[in-house]
N, C-alpha and C positions, 0 to 999 in steps of 0.2 A: 504494500500500500504506500502511495507516494506521500511525502511530507507536505503538510499544509503550511504555507507561509502566511503571516499576518502582518498587515500594515494599518497604521492609524494615522490619518492625515498625512499620508504619503511618506511615512517613516516606518521601516520594518521594526517590529516589536516582538517581544516574547509573551506579552500579556496585554489585556485591554483594561482600561480604567473601570473599576467596578461601580463607580458612581454614575456612569452614563445612563440616561433615562430609558434608552432602549432595553437595557437589562431590567430595570426596576418596573417600568410601566408599559413596555412594548411600544414606546413613543418613537416611532420611526418606521422605515420601510426598507425593502431590499429588492435586488434583482440578481439573477444568476445567469451568466452568459457562458457559452462554449467557446473554446479556442481551437482552431484547426489549422495546422501548419503555420503557427505563429500569428494567425489572424483572428481577432475577436469577432465572432459571427454576430451579425445584426446589431452592431454597436450603436448605431444611431437610433435604432428602435429602443434599445435599453436606456440610453440617455434620455430619450423623450419620456419613457415611463417614469424615470427618476424625477425628472422635472415636473411632470404632471402630479405625481404623488406628493412631492415637496410643496407644491402650491396648495394642495388640499389639506396638508397637515401643518402648514405655516412653518416650513423649514427652508433654510438657505444652504446652498452649496455651489461651488464654482464648476460649472459644466466643462469649461475649456481645460482647466487643470486636470479634472478627472479623466477626460478623454485622452489627453497627452500621456497620463500615467498608465492608463489601461493599454494603450498602444505599445508603450515601452515594456510593460510587464508581460504582455502577450507574446512578444518577440522571443522570449525565453522558453516558451512552451510549444512543443510539437503538437500535442493534443491535450487539452485540459479544461479546467473550469475556473472562472473568476466570479466570486460572489461579492457584490458591492452593497454595503449596509449603511444607510443614512440614519444616524441616531442623534436625537436632540441632546445637547450637552447639559450637564447637571448645573443647576442654579439654585441649590438649596432644596429643602424638603417641600412636599406637597405636590398635588397633581397638576396645578396650574402651570402652563408653559410660559415661563418668564422671559424666554428668549427664542429667537428663530435660529440661533447659531447651532451648527451640527458638527458631529464627528463623522468623518468618512472612514469607514472600517472596511478593509478589503481582505478577502481570503483567496488564496491562489493555490491550486494543486494540479498535478497531472492526471489524465484519464486515459483509459484504453481508446483505441481508434473509434471515432464516432460512427464510422461506416458500418460497424458491427450491427447497429440498430437498423439501419436502412437495408442491409443485406440479409438480415435474419429471416429464415424461413419458418421460425417458430412464433406462433401467436400467443397472446396472453389469455389466461383463464380469469374471467371477470364475473363479478356478482353485483347485486344492488346493496348498498350500504344500509345497515340498520341504524347507525348513528346519523342524525340529521343536522344540517347546518342552520344556524340562526340567521334570521333576516335582518339586515342593517343597511339600508340604502346609502347612508352617508359614507360607509366604508366599502361598499360593493365595488369590485373591480380592482381595488388596491391590494398590493402584496405587502401588507403591513406586518409588523413584527409579532402580532398576536396569533400564534399558530397552534393553540391548544386543541382546536377542533381536528386539525390534521394529525396530532398526536393520538387522539382517540381513534381516528380512522386507520392510521398505520397499525395500531394494535389489533384492530378488528380484522384487517385483511390478513395479518399474520396468523391470527387464531383460526381463521377460516381456510387457511392454506390456499389462498388465491393470489393472483398477481396484481390485480387492480380492482377498484370498486367504482361503480357509477353512483355518485353522491347526490342526494336530494336535499332540498331545504325542508323547513318545518311544515310546509304545506304539501309536500310530496312532489315538488317541481324539480326536474333535473337541473343540476348546476354545473358539475365538473367531475373530474377524477380526484384521487387523493392529493396528488402532486402534479396534476396535469389538467389540461382542458380536454373536452371530449367532443367528438364528431360522430354523427350517425348517418348512414346511408339508408334512406327509407324510400321505397318505390322509385329508385333511381335518382333521388334527389339528396343532396348533401345538406345536413342540418346541424347546427350547433347552438347550444343555449346562450342567450344573452345574459350578461352578469349585471342585472339591474338592481337586485336586492341582496345578493350575497355572491361569494366566489371571487376568483381572480381572473382578470382580463389579461391573459398571458400574451407575451411577446410572440411566441411561436404561433399561437392561434391567430393573432392579428396579421402576422406576416403571411401565413398560409392562406387565409381568406383572401387577402389582396392579390397574392400571386396566382391562386387558382382562378380568380375572376378575370385576371389578365389573359389567362389561357382559355377563357370562354366557359368556365365551369361555374355555375351559380352556386352560391353558398347562402343559405337562409338562416338568419338568427331568429330563433323561434322558441317559445315556451313549450316544453315537453314534460309529460308525466311518465311514470314508470311503465304504464301500459303501452305508451307509444314506442318505448324502446324495444318492446317485444317484436315489433314489426321490422326491426332493422336487419338488413342483409350484411351490414358491416359496421363495426365500431372501432374508432381510432382514439388513441390518447396521444396528446402532444405536449411537449415542453422543450426548452432549449437544450437540454442535455440528452434526452432520449430521442429527440426530433419527432419521430412518429412511430408508434407501435400499434399493431392491430390485434384485435381479439379473435381467437379461434373457438372460444366457447363462452357462453353467457348463461349464468344461472339467474333466472329472472325472479321477480318478486313472488311468484307462485312456487319457487324452488324447483322449477323445471329447467334442465340444461338444454340450451339451444346451440347447435353446432354452427359456426360461422366460417366463411371462406375468405380468402384474400381475393377481393373482387378486382375487376379491371380498373375501377376508379382508385382503389387502394394502391395498386401498382403504379398508376399514373402519378399519384401524389408522392409516393416514395421516390420515383424517378425524378420528379420535379425538384424535390429537396436535394437529392444528390447532385443534379446538374446545376442548380442555382447556388447552393451553399458549399458543396464539398468538391468542387472542381478546381 
């Protein structure tokens, strides 16, 4: 397992200030990007995500400084990941955010070749999560530092001996995967949930929607319930480290296992990612 390097405000460190508000209150947000052949993939998309989240959470950071540092740090990685965490600096006790100043905390490590996910012939075993996400429109879409729901979900998928879960909100509406966004091929159409009341609006999801649309493939953002997922001929999970993984079996809400195939559209999406990002 590769060693993780840690940087705080562009200085390599062995520890992080324990008073940072991200640790105490989850007061901040983050993004995780992949590096391939020394290139940070979708860097502009990640920087836009960080800028948007910082505006919503009243945080400041210097985008240009961060971009330069990530480009330099990436050049040392053949294949890896960089996690960028924006945490409000400590200004005494209490919940109130006394300042918009932030610490930029960066984690960097090597990873196996990203092409393994694109080239894999093995699909995921998937079920419907029993644990439900809370609805909070003010935070919907943000990759904020409060990840306890994902801790519960990660424990559930491990106990059920599955690879991934289709996660619902408290009203039974489909939101996402545990650490991914989710797409469904239903009646030849590609559908993905909108993240209006909960969930994370992922970089890979947004890039894939835009890219597929330029290829003439319509992608509909639509509210789905668990019963709608039963009609799927394909289910994909996406994030910036796994890129795209497809499901070969789905245990639905009635506990019935549905076998799924790697469809022609799935193959096209995988080829598009390889040709656009990994060439």
